[in-house]
C-alpha positions in Angstrom: 225.2 82.2 140.3 224.4 79.6 137.7 220.7 79.4 136.8 219.9 82.8 138.1 218.8 85.7 135.9 219.1 89.3 137.2 216.9 91.7 135.3 216.8 95.4 135.8 213.5 97.1 135.0 212.1 94.0 133.3 210.0 94.8 130.3 206.5 93.6 130.6 206.8 92.5 134.2 203.4 91.5 135.5 203.8 89.2 138.4 203.0 91.8 141.0 201.4 89.3 143.4 204.6 87.2 143.4 206.7 90.3 144.0 204.4 91.4 146.9 204.5 87.8 148.4 208.3 87.8 148.2 208.6 91.2 149.9 206.1 90.3 152.7 207.6 86.8 153.3 211.1 88.3 153.4 210.2 91.1 155.9 207.8 89.2 158.1 210.5 88.4 160.6 210.7 92.1 161.5 207.1 92.1 162.8 207.3 92.9 166.5 211.1 93.5 166.3 211.4 96.9 164.7 209.7 100.1 165.9 208.1 101.7 164.0 206.7 98.8 161.9 207.9 98.4 158.3 206.3 100.5 155.7 205.9 97.3 153.8 202.8 96.7 155.9 201.1 99.7 154.2 202.3 98.8 150.7 199.4 97.9 148.3 199.7 96.4 144.9 198.9 99.8 143.4 201.7 101.5 145.4 204.1 98.7 144.6 203.5 99.3 140.8 204.0 103.0 141.4 207.2 102.3 143.2 208.5 100.2 140.3 207.5 102.9 137.9 209.5 105.5 139.8 212.5 103.5 140.8 214.7 100.8 139.3 213.4 97.3 140.0 216.0 94.5 140.1 214.7 90.9 140.1 216.4 87.6 140.3 214.7 84.5 138.9 215.7 80.9 139.4 214.1 78.6 137.0 211.6 81.4 136.1 210.5 81.8 139.7 211.0 85.2 141.4 213.4 84.6 144.3 215.0 88.0 145.1 214.5 91.7 144.4 215.8 95.1 145.1 214.6 98.6 144.4 217.1 101.4 143.6 217.1 105.1 142.8 219.4 108.1 142.7 219.5 110.3 145.8 221.9 113.1 145.3 225.3 111.7 144.5 224.5 108.2 145.7 222.4 105.3 144.4 220.0 104.4 147.2 218.8 100.8 147.5 215.9 99.5 149.5 213.4 96.7 149.8 216.1 94.1 149.3 214.4 90.8 149.6 215.5 87.2 149.2 213.3 84.2 149.4 213.9 82.3 152.7 214.8 79.1 150.9 217.4 81.0 148.9 219.2 82.9 151.7 222.9 82.5 152.1 223.3 81.7 148.4 224.8 85.0 147.3 221.7 86.5 145.9 221.7 89.6 148.1 225.4 90.2 147.2 224.6 89.7 143.5 221.9 92.4 143.7 224.1 94.8 145.6 226.9 94.2 143.0 224.5 95.0 140.2 223.5 98.2 142.0 227.1 99.1 142.5 227.8 98.6 138.8 224.9 100.8 138.0 226.2 103.5 140.4 229.6 103.3 138.8 228.2 103.4 135.2 226.1 106.5 136.0 228.9 108.4 137.8 227.6 108.2 141.3 229.7 108.0 144.4 228.4 104.5 145.3 225.5 102.7 147.0 223.7 103.9 150.1 221.1 102.0 152.1 219.3 102.1 155.4 218.5 99.3 157.9 216.7 99.4 161.2 218.7 99.8 164.4 217.3 96.5 165.7 218.4 94.4 162.8 222.0 93.6 163.8 222.3 90.7 161.5 221.6 93.0 158.6 224.3 95.4 159.9 226.8 92.5 159.9 225.8 91.4 156.4 226.2 94.8 154.9 229.5 95.4 156.6 230.7 92.0 155.2 229.8 93.4 151.7 232.0 96.5 152.3 229.4 99.0 153.6 230.4 101.4 156.4 228.0 103.0 158.9 227.8 106.8 158.1 224.8 108.0 160.1 221.6 107.4 162.0 218.1 108.9 161.7 214.8 108.8 163.4 211.4 108.3 161.9 208.9 111.1 162.5 207.7 111.2 166.1 210.7 109.3 167.5 213.3 110.9 169.7 215.8 108.1 169.2 217.6 106.7 166.1 215.4 104.1 164.4 217.5 103.6 161.2 221.2 103.4 160.4 222.6 104.6 157.0 225.4 102.6 155.4 227.4 103.5 152.3 229.8 101.7 150.0 231.8 103.9 147.6 232.5 102.7 144.0 
């Protein structure tokens, strides 16, 4: 990953607009594909800052430009990761895997069982990508008001 810097909970991080742009740009392909729509559409800068204050924020910079991120937090015996985003121009370069590896290392160091994540039922390419990283499907859930599964839960033990 030469040239990339992964930072967890970066001290003094202030480029919230860049983080919001990265997230929105990375999730825009889901518009009209997933039902219900992504919660990212309701995420304001204030809520993004609150999310970062209550969870671990992982960022990847390439030449001091934010190119990938991940949020993580403990949920029970597992380290839950969400809002994994990689800049479109940087996809397929190992950044998502590097972020997942960093989260796995954190899970192991803190005595957790491993990493858990959810992805939408409709996002089959995501399912394949996470399986390729060693995740296994362990369950499904429905968003409030839905009588069908809308999300799949994957886990990868340490």
